[in-house]
Backbone bond lengths (Angstrom), bond angles and torsions (degrees), N, CA, C in turn:
res aa  C-N    CA-C-N  psi(-1)  N-CA   C-N-CA  omega(-1)  CA-C   N-CA-C  phi
1 X - - - 1.452 - - 1.510 108.95 -
2 X 1.370 114.49 130.28 1.418 117.62 -177.72 1.520 109.70 -90.25
3 X 1.334 115.87 163.95 1.481 120.05 -177.57 1.533 109.91 -71.21
4 X 1.298 115.38 -41.13 1.479 118.93 178.96 1.541 109.05 -98.88
5 X 1.292 114.26 153.95 1.461 119.08 -179.22 1.536 111.73 -77.38
6 X 1.338 117.80 -33.10 1.432 123.01 -179.65 1.536 110.11 -123.97
7 X 1.329 118.66 167.16 1.491 118.59 176.23 1.542 111.46 -62.34
8 X 1.368 115.24 148.87 1.448 120.53 -173.51 1.536 110.90 -58.46
9 X 1.300 119.33 -36.32 1.479 119.78 -178.11 1.519 112.40 -67.18
10 X 1.328 118.39 -18.36 1.435 120.65 171.45 1.532 111.83 -65.76
11 X 1.317 114.95 -40.57 1.487 120.04 178.77 1.508 109.88 -69.80
12 X 1.330 117.26 -38.58 1.429 120.19 176.54 1.584 111.46 -59.35
13 X 1.351 115.25 -42.01 1.440 120.75 177.28 1.537 111.37 -66.42
14 X 1.331 115.12 -38.16 1.492 120.01 -176.78 1.532 111.29 -67.48
15 X 1.306 116.98 -30.97 1.511 120.53 -177.82 1.532 110.42 -106.74
16 X 1.318 120.69 21.59 1.447 122.42 -176.61 1.503 115.15 -57.49
17 X 1.374 117.83 -37.54 1.445 120.34 177.44 1.565 109.19 -64.69
18 X 1.309 117.39 -42.27 1.449 120.86 174.13 1.545 112.67 -59.21
19 X 1.346 117.45 -40.75 1.454 119.41 178.24 1.508 110.37 -63.00
20 X 1.345 116.97 -39.82 1.456 119.68 178.79 1.539 109.83 -64.13
21 X 1.333 118.00 -39.80 1.449 120.59 178.64 1.531 110.16 -65.37
22 X 1.310 118.55 -40.55 1.457 122.38 175.04 1.534 111.91 -58.03
23 X 1.330 115.30 -45.12 1.457 118.92 178.36 1.523 112.88 -65.95
24 X 1.312 116.70 -40.68 1.467 119.35 -178.26 1.539 110.63 -67.62
25 X 1.353 117.42 -47.84 1.464 119.68 177.41 1.495 112.17 -63.32
26 X 1.369 116.09 -39.56 1.431 120.54 178.19 1.533 114.12 -61.99
27 X 1.304 115.97 -41.05 1.460 120.54 177.84 1.550 109.04 -68.58
28 X 1.295 118.41 -42.73 1.498 120.18 177.05 1.543 109.44 -59.97
29 X 1.325 117.12 -43.48 1.450 121.09 178.71 1.526 110.52 -62.67
30 X 1.324 116.49 -37.59 1.452 121.20 179.97 1.511 111.38 -60.70
31 X 1.354 118.16 -39.75 1.434 121.50 -175.29 1.531 117.36 -91.02
32 X 1.351 116.39 -8.27 1.469 120.07 -176.72 1.509 112.76 -56.76
33 X 1.332 118.24 -48.41 1.431 121.21 -174.57 1.546 111.81 -79.25
34 X 1.380 121.09 -51.34 1.437 119.10 -174.06 1.560 113.11 -73.60
35 X 1.322 119.25 -32.46 1.432 121.21 -174.93 1.518 111.82 -93.65
36 X 1.353 116.67 -45.29 1.478 120.50 -174.27 1.534 112.10 -101.94
37 X 1.337 119.78 -9.83 1.449 120.97 177.02 1.538 114.27 69.87
38 X 1.307 116.56 22.11 1.457 121.64 178.41 1.531 110.68 -81.11
39 X 1.337 117.01 130.08 1.430 118.96 -177.93 1.513 113.73 -73.32
40 X 1.312 116.21 159.03 1.479 124.35 -179.29 1.529 110.15 -54.49
41 X 1.326 116.77 -46.92 1.481 120.64 -175.05 1.513 110.72 -66.61
42 X 1.308 120.58 -29.58 1.456 121.28 -178.62 1.513 114.44 -74.03
43 X 1.335 117.80 -32.33 1.418 119.27 -170.07 1.512 116.29 -122.69
44 X 1.303 117.82 0.36 1.478 119.15 -173.58 1.507 114.13 -62.28
45 X 1.348 119.11 -38.10 1.467 120.93 -179.10 1.528 110.71 -76.84
46 X 1.300 117.48 -31.54 1.476 119.56 -178.60 1.528 110.78 -70.98
47 X 1.326 116.81 -31.85 1.476 119.73 -176.82 1.544 110.84 -115.66
48 X 1.261 118.48 33.24 1.473 122.09 -177.38 1.553 109.39 -78.50
49 X 1.326 116.70 118.10 1.433 119.52 176.19 1.521 111.77 -71.39
50 X 1.279 118.15 -28.86 1.478 122.83 175.68 1.534 111.37 -59.98
51 X 1.321 114.47 -49.61 1.472 118.37 179.00 1.516 110.35 -65.24
52 X 1.320 118.33 -42.51 1.482 123.70 177.73 1.528 110.98 -55.28
53 X 1.365 114.94 -48.95 1.486 118.23 -178.15 1.533 109.46 -65.70
54 X 1.312 119.80 -37.40 1.452 120.56 176.09 1.546 113.22 -63.54
55 X 1.330 116.75 -42.46 1.416 120.93 176.43 1.555 112.28 -64.13
56 X 1.317 115.65 -44.35 1.456 120.13 176.54 1.545 111.14 -60.18
57 X 1.353 116.69 -41.53 1.444 120.44 -179.99 1.488 110.80 -61.46
58 X 1.318 118.61 -44.36 1.470 119.09 176.76 1.475 113.17 -61.50
59 X 1.342 117.69 -44.31 1.484 122.94 178.39 1.527 110.85 -60.07
60 X 1.337 116.73 -47.90 1.467 120.31 -178.18 1.525 110.87 -70.27
61 X 1.317 119.32 -30.52 1.465 120.59 175.30 1.497 113.57 -67.62
62 X 1.363 114.88 -39.65 1.462 118.61 176.15 1.544 107.97 -62.92
63 X 1.307 115.72 -45.68 1.517 119.80 179.41 1.502 109.74 -58.71
64 X 1.335 117.89 -40.53 1.466 121.71 -178.40 1.560 109.75 -65.88
65 X 1.310 116.69 -36.58 1.458 119.57 179.26 1.557 109.83 -68.90
66 X 1.280 115.00 -41.57 1.496 118.10 178.50 1.527 110.85 -63.37
67 X 1.301 115.36 -38.35 1.510 119.58 -179.88 1.520 113.81 -77.75
68 X 1.323 116.85 -7.76 1.493 119.60 -178.07 1.494 115.47 80.44
69 X 1.338 114.84 23.17 1.466 119.80 178.43 1.533 110.92 -76.85
70 X 1.333 115.62 169.70 1.493 120.13 -172.25 1.541 109.96 -106.04
71 X 1.328 113.60 -179.78 1.451 119.89 179.22 1.529 109.61 -69.76
72 X 1.312 117.70 -30.50 1.449 121.15 175.39 1.555 112.18 -64.88
73 X 1.329 114.26 -32.02 1.483 118.44 173.89 1.513 111.62 -68.80
74 X 1.331 115.90 -36.38 1.479 119.91 175.82 1.548 110.44 -62.13
75 X 1.307 116.84 -39.72 1.472 118.67 175.18 1.496 113.05 -59.41
76 X 1.345 116.99 -43.01 1.447 121.71 178.59 1.546 111.11 -63.16
77 X 1.304 115.99 -40.50 1.477 120.92 178.56 1.530 109.40 -65.91
78 X 1.312 114.81 -45.50 1.490 119.15 179.91 1.532 111.44 -60.92
79 X 1.326 115.17 -44.34 1.444 119.58 -178.26 1.555 111.44 -65.46
80 X 1.370 115.01 -41.87 1.449 118.97 177.90 1.537 112.34 -59.14
81 X 1.310 117.49 -45.94 1.417 121.52 177.62 1.520 112.68 -65.86
82 X 1.291 118.42 -45.63 1.466 122.34 -176.21 1.538 111.64 -66.44
83 X 1.331 116.22 -45.40 1.441 118.64 -177.37 1.555 114.50 -72.21
84 X 1.332 115.36 -33.98 1.464 116.47 176.09 1.527 111.57 -70.27
85 X 1.345 116.77 -36.56 1.481 120.18 176.67 1.546 110.01 -65.03
86 X 1.344 114.88 -43.64 1.501 118.15 179.00 1.522 111.49 -67.14
87 X 1.279 117.41 -37.43 1.513 118.58 176.77 1.520 111.14 -63.18
88 X 1.317 117.03 -40.60 1.501 119.83 177.94 1.537 107.75 -63.67
89 X 1.356 117.48 -45.25 1.447 121.27 -178.68 1.506 112.44 -58.85
90 X 1.356 116.78 -42.74 1.446 121.84 179.52 1.502 109.91 -61.92
91 X 1.306 117.68 -43.80 1.457 121.01 -179.31 1.550 110.32 -66.29
92 X 1.318 115.72 -41.92 1.471 119.84 179.35 1.525 111.50 -63.76
93 X 1.350 116.62 -42.04 1.476 121.01 177.98 1.545 110.46 -64.27
94 X 1.305 115.22 -42.13 1.468 119.17 178.28 1.545 112.39 -62.89
95 X 1.315 117.22 -43.32 1.430 119.63 177.63 1.542 110.78 -63.68
96 X 1.335 113.26 -42.56 1.478 119.40 179.06 1.533 111.36 -60.98
97 X 1.317 115.41 -52.13 1.477 119.48 -173.77 1.531 112.01 -72.03
98 X 1.312 118.63 -46.08 1.431 121.78 -174.16 1.520 114.87 -91.20
99 X 1.350 115.46 -13.70 1.469 121.56 178.50 1.531 112.27 -98.40
100 X 1.348 114.97 -8.12 1.445 120.39 177.67 1.551 114.87 72.74
101 X 1.315 114.76 24.67 1.503 120.43 178.31 1.516 107.16 -97.34
102 X 1.283 117.68 133.72 1.491 120.47 178.01 1.518 108.38 -97.00
103 X 1.339 114.98 109.59 1.468 121.67 -179.89 1.515 111.69 -125.70
104 X 1.317 117.95 179.45 1.414 122.09 178.87 1.587 111.62 -64.26
105 X 1.329 115.33 -24.05 1.457 119.57 -173.23 1.515 112.17 -66.47
106 X 1.345 118.10 -22.36 1.463 121.21 178.00 1.484 111.13 -130.68
107 X 1.363 116.46 38.21 1.446 121.11 174.35 1.471 110.03 -55.73
108 X 1.333 119.42 133.52 1.454 124.99 -174.87 1.551 111.84 -58.69
109 X 1.275 119.10 -34.07 1.437 121.83 -178.24 1.535 112.59 -80.76
110 X 1.293 116.95 -13.37 1.508 119.57 -174.18 1.548 111.18 -129.80
111 X 1.284 118.33 55.08 1.443 121.23 173.77 1.547 113.02 100.99
112 X 1.312 120.55 -3.24 1.455 121.79 -176.30 1.490 114.72 -73.10
113 X 1.347 116.56 -16.24 1.468 120.64 179.08 1.489 113.17 -83.27
114 X 1.296 117.26 -8.44 1.498 121.28 -178.80 1.482 112.25 -74.24
115 X 1.330 115.40 160.11 1.440 119.89 168.89 1.532 107.37 -60.15
116 X 1.352 119.97 133.79 1.458 120.18 -176.52 1.538 113.61 -59.22
117 X 1.298 117.27 -34.29 1.488 118.15 179.65 1.558 111.94 -70.77
118 X 1.339 114.42 -36.15 1.474 117.49 174.89 1.531 109.38 -67.17
119 X 1.316 115.47 -39.46 1.532 118.63 -179.88 1.488 109.38 -63.32
120 X 1.350 118.81 -46.70 1.465 120.60 -179.95 1.557 112.22 -65.63
121 X 1.361 114.74 -40.91 1.466 119.07 178.38 1.504 111.14 -63.84
122 X 1.324 115.88 -36.05 1.470 118.75 178.54 1.531 111.01 -63.02
123 X 1.304 116.36 -38.99 1.503 118.19 176.41 1.485 112.30 -67.15
124 X 1.306 119.03 -34.23 1.482 118.82 177.98 1.566 110.60 -71.44
125 X 1.346 114.63 -39.98 1.461 115.28 173.45 1.534 110.61 -65.10
126 X 1.284 116.42 -35.61 1.495 120.05 174.50 1.511 113.23 -60.36
127 X 1.336 115.16 -29.72 1.463 118.78 176.92 1.515 113.13 -65.16
128 X 1.316 113.91 -37.70 1.483 119.33 176.54 1.510 110.71 -66.35
129 X 1.355 115.01 -48.90 1.469 119.20 179.67 1.490 110.81 -66.52
130 X 1.334 117.94 -36.88 1.460 121.94 179.82 1.518 110.59 -67.72
131 X 1.344 117.04 -34.60 1.475 119.38 177.75 1.533 109.33 -63.88
132 X 1.324 117.02 -43.87 1.457 118.80 -177.85 1.549 110.85 -72.10
133 X 1.326 118.67 -38.12 1.461 119.21 174.75 1.505 110.37 -64.08
134 X 1.367 115.16 -44.57 1.435 119.15 178.83 1.526 113.97 -61.17
135 X 1.328 114.43 -35.30 1.453 120.11 175.92 1.526 111.42 -63.02
136 X 1.301 115.26 -39.87 1.497 118.55 177.71 1.515 112.09 -67.29
137 X 1.350 116.00 -46.45 1.472 119.97 178.08 1.520 110.53 -65.90
138 X 1.289 118.09 -45.24 1.458 120.93 178.50 1.495 113.13 -61.37
139 X 1.335 117.19 -35.46 1.487 122.48 177.51 1.492 110.38 -67.13
140 X 1.300 117.57 -39.55 1.505 119.85 175.14 1.517 111.14 -63.06
141 X 1.328 116.05 -43.81 1.448 119.66 179.30 1.513 110.96 -64.77
142 X 1.318 116.86 -41.34 1.482 122.89 177.88 1.535 109.63 -60.38
143 X 1.323 116.98 -47.12 1.479 122.03 -179.48 1.548 110.51 -63.74
144 X 1.323 115.16 -45.91 1.453 118.86 -179.97 1.534 112.61 -63.79
145 X 1.310 115.26 -42.90 1.488 119.19 177.11 1.496 111.52 -62.10
146 X 1.314 118.77 -44.33 1.488 121.81 177.44 1.502 109.96 -57.40
147 X 1.348 115.40 -47.11 1.481 121.29 -177.09 1.501 110.43 -62.80
148 X 1.324 117.15 -44.79 1.464 119.96 -179.83 1.533 113.43 -67.45
149 X 1.304 116.20 -37.44 1.448 117.66 179.78 1.539 111.43 -72.51
150 X 1.308 116.81 -34.93 1.464 119.97 176.54 1.556 109.75 -68.10
151 X 1.304 117.19 -43.81 1.463 121.27 -179.90 1.511 108.85 -63.09
152 X 1.294 117.84 -41.66 1.480 122.14 -178.46 1.507 110.28 -67.30
153 X 1.358 116.64 -42.81 1.494 120.95 177.54 1.479 111.85 -64.59
154 X 1.344 117.79 -37.26 1.491 119.46 -179.59 1.538 111.92 -70.26
155 X 1.300 117.46 -28.59 1.500 118.68 -177.33 1.503 112.01 -83.64
156 X 1.317 117.34 -11.10 1.502 117.84 179.20 1.475 113.88 -86.78
């Protein structure tokens, strides 16, 4: 028995719009400080990849419930979102650190003083933890959505 119900690339295809949104917001976040001179405190919540991934997870979990997918499918969705976000972060940190560009991804007050390899490794470990946390959150959303749609269907 496999951990996921379908191959991992199926979940990547299923959340491809979310992956594009992660890339777009991530690139905007990358350029805010060096190009536009916007401080970390001014724009961090507007361009937060963490908040975006959580919102996408809720949306895709609702969609999974409507489609009749399972909790194992929610794990695949969560992992696809978490690992693509972490992969983008690792690339952005590497460009920042080794390209000499000062961006939000290595802001000195928020992890920029770390060794770049520890910083990047921390985000990859965070992807594993984020996948599991997202699976729990997505499962709650899936369960709640199923309950609400069954209750609504029964009352009609």
